[in-house]
Backbone as ProteinMPNN parsed JSONL, in Angstrom:
{"seq_chain_A": "GTYVMDNGELKSTAIKDWCASHGMVHQFTAPYSSAQNGRCERRHLTIFNKGRTM", "coords_chain_A": {"N_chain_A": [[0.827, -0.838, -0.273], [0.317, 2.525, -0.018], [1.813, 4.568, 2.001], [1.359, 7.658, 3.436], [2.91, 10.243, 4.868], [4.089, 12.592, 7.247], [6.775, 15.112, 7.753], [8.359, 14.14, 10.144], [9.763, 12.467, 12.534], [9.78, 9.291, 11.733], [10.731, 9.918, 9.154], [13.323, 8.544, 7.478], [16.353, 6.79, 6.499], [16.43, 4.051, 7.656], [13.651, 3.346, 8.468], [12.94, 4.097, 5.295], [14.09, 1.784, 4.233], [13.226, -0.024, 5.301], [10.459, 0.062, 4.555], [10.535, -0.305, 1.952], [11.339, -3.356, 1.917], [8.832, -4.466, 2.539], [7.617, -4.18, 0.719], [6.192, -1.573, 0.725], [4.89, 1.539, -0.417], [6.163, 4.783, 0.441], [4.926, 8.219, 0.764], [5.774, 11.881, 1.353], [4.114, 14.597, 3.367], [3.83, 17.922, 2.011], [6.122, 20.259, 4.014], [4.597, 21.852, 6.903], [2.195, 21.779, 5.754], [-0.371, 20.396, 6.8], [-2.997, 19.621, 6.02], [-2.985, 18.185, 3.867], [-2.701, 15.573, 4.623], [-5.394, 15.189, 5.316], [-7.254, 12.732, 6.518], [-6.073, 11.591, 8.183], [-5.347, 13.697, 9.824], [-7.575, 14.167, 11.01], [-8.722, 11.439, 12.104], [-6.88, 11.89, 14.368], [-7.948, 14.129, 15.951], [-10.129, 13.255, 16.593], [-9.823, 10.962, 17.825], [-8.308, 12.556, 19.952], [-10.497, 14.642, 21.051], [-11.819, 12.472, 22.28], [-10.49, 11.565, 23.969], [-10.101, 13.686, 25.687], [-12.518, 13.907, 26.549], [-12.925, 12.002, 28.349]], "CA_chain_A": [[0.0, -0.006, 0.014], [0.969, 3.807, 0.175], [1.237, 5.555, 3.416], [0.984, 9.29, 3.686], [3.291, 10.477, 6.284], [4.663, 14.059, 7.614], [8.014, 14.836, 7.428], [8.755, 13.96, 10.84], [10.926, 11.337, 12.644], [10.146, 8.252, 10.727], [12.033, 10.289, 7.642], [15.003, 8.264, 7.6], [16.899, 5.569, 5.993], [16.095, 2.7, 8.356], [12.04, 3.254, 7.718], [12.426, 3.672, 4.312], [14.396, 0.529, 3.752], [11.936, -1.269, 6.138], [9.032, -0.018, 3.706], [10.774, -1.089, 0.553], [11.852, -4.435, 2.093], [7.547, -4.877, 2.835], [6.661, -3.715, -0.512], [5.561, -0.248, 0.675], [5.56, 2.671, -0.902], [5.521, 5.979, 1.584], [4.807, 9.58, 0.366], [5.787, 12.943, 2.426], [3.543, 15.561, 2.585], [4.971, 19.336, 2.07], [6.263, 20.497, 5.266], [3.522, 22.938, 7.59], [0.664, 21.492, 5.335], [-1.119, 19.335, 7.253], [-4.251, 19.634, 4.895], [-2.479, 17.023, 2.245], [-3.177, 14.205, 4.836], [-6.59, 15.192, 6.099], [-7.855, 11.66, 6.949], [-5.008, 11.137, 9.404], [-5.185, 14.709, 10.765], [-9.154, 14.039, 11.59], [-8.432, 10.273, 13.002], [-6.259, 12.299, 15.384], [-8.337, 15.118, 16.21], [-11.331, 12.535, 16.972], [-9.296, 10.553, 19.308], [-8.0, 13.749, 21.242], [-11.652, 15.002, 21.72], [-12.497, 11.182, 22.946], [-9.966, 11.31, 25.271], [-10.433, 14.721, 26.298], [-14.168, 13.856, 27.309], [-13.426, 11.392, 29.867]], "C_chain_A": [[0.967, 1.42, 0.139], [0.201, 4.02, 1.536], [1.994, 7.01, 2.934], [1.504, 9.563, 4.979], [4.069, 12.276, 6.523], [6.249, 13.735, 7.543], [8.696, 14.839, 9.179], [9.568, 12.633, 11.094], [10.952, 9.974, 11.862], [10.383, 8.442, 9.096], [13.355, 9.92, 7.829], [15.503, 7.128, 6.979], [16.576, 4.396, 6.114], [14.413, 2.72, 7.763], [11.99, 3.111, 6.098], [12.957, 2.164, 3.944], [13.841, -0.988, 4.296], [10.734, -1.357, 4.963], [9.373, -0.423, 2.817], [10.988, -2.616, 0.948], [10.181, -5.12, 2.331], [6.539, -4.511, 1.823], [5.721, -2.344, -0.493], [5.66, 0.521, 0.256], [5.079, 3.978, -0.048], [5.974, 7.508, 0.683], [5.245, 10.792, 1.566], [4.95, 13.675, 2.139], [4.57, 17.05, 2.607], [4.93, 19.654, 3.562], [5.391, 22.097, 5.395], [2.398, 22.857, 6.697], [0.145, 20.375, 5.823], [-2.612, 18.612, 6.807], [-4.047, 18.435, 4.12], [-3.018, 15.722, 3.4], [-3.932, 14.485, 5.836], [-7.25, 14.096, 7.226], [-7.205, 11.466, 8.535], [-5.298, 12.504, 10.458], [-6.665, 14.798, 11.424], [-9.392, 12.937, 12.278], [-7.894, 11.273, 14.387], [-6.663, 13.11, 16.328], [-9.815, 14.093, 16.981], [-10.828, 11.879, 18.126], [-8.721, 11.568, 20.389], [-9.559, 13.96, 21.862], [-12.341, 13.48, 22.374], [-11.54, 11.319, 24.406], [-10.053, 12.462, 26.211], [-11.729, 14.468, 26.954], [-14.101, 13.085, 28.508], [-12.739, 11.671, 30.949]], "O_chain_A": [[2.176, 1.362, 0.362], [-0.928, 3.876, 2.005], [2.977, 7.202, 2.219], [0.913, 9.295, 6.025], [4.509, 12.876, 5.542], [6.825, 12.661, 7.368], [9.599, 15.654, 9.365], [9.964, 11.876, 10.208], [12.011, 9.559, 11.39], [10.3, 7.639, 8.167], [14.296, 10.619, 8.203], [14.633, 6.258, 7.031], [16.398, 3.623, 5.172], [14.08, 2.142, 6.728], [11.257, 2.285, 5.555], [12.179, 1.41, 3.36], [13.91, -2.185, 4.018], [10.204, -2.385, 4.54], [8.542, -1.227, 2.395], [10.71, -3.286, -0.046], [10.176, -6.351, 2.314], [5.308, -4.481, 1.851], [4.842, -2.044, -1.301], [6.861, 0.792, 0.262], [3.889, 4.228, 0.145], [7.047, 7.763, 0.137], [4.983, 10.493, 2.731], [4.658, 13.794, 0.949], [5.699, 17.176, 3.081], [3.956, 19.401, 4.27], [5.387, 23.054, 4.62], [1.576, 23.771, 6.758], [0.25, 19.335, 5.174], [-3.127, 17.538, 7.117], [-5.002, 17.742, 3.768], [-3.785, 14.893, 2.91], [-3.62, 14.264, 7.006], [-7.637, 14.365, 8.363], [-7.738, 11.271, 9.627], [-5.441, 12.365, 11.672], [-6.819, 15.554, 12.383], [-10.234, 13.073, 13.166], [-8.618, 11.305, 15.381], [-6.113, 13.108, 17.429], [-10.352, 14.544, 17.993], [-11.25, 12.111, 19.259], [-8.725, 11.299, 21.591], [-9.843, 13.527, 22.979], [-13.428, 13.555, 22.946], [-11.904, 11.186, 25.575], [-10.078, 12.264, 27.426], [-11.873, 14.967, 28.07], [-14.832, 13.242, 29.486], [-13.1, 11.231, 32.04]]}, "name": "protein", "num_of_chains": 1, "seq": "GTYVMDNGELKSTAIKDWCASHGMVHQFTAPYSSAQNGRCERRHLTIFNKGRTM"}
C-alpha cells in the first residue's frame, strides 16, 4: 500500500529500507501543510476529543 507521512521522525533511511523490504510505498506531505494528510489529521482530532471527554 501507499502510506502518507509527515516530515517527522519517520523520515529516515531505516524506515525507507523497511518499507521497501515489505513492498510499501511511502510519500511525504509538504512541510507545514497538514491538510495534505486530512484523513489522518481528522482521526487524530477524533481520538484527542474522545480522550478529553474522559
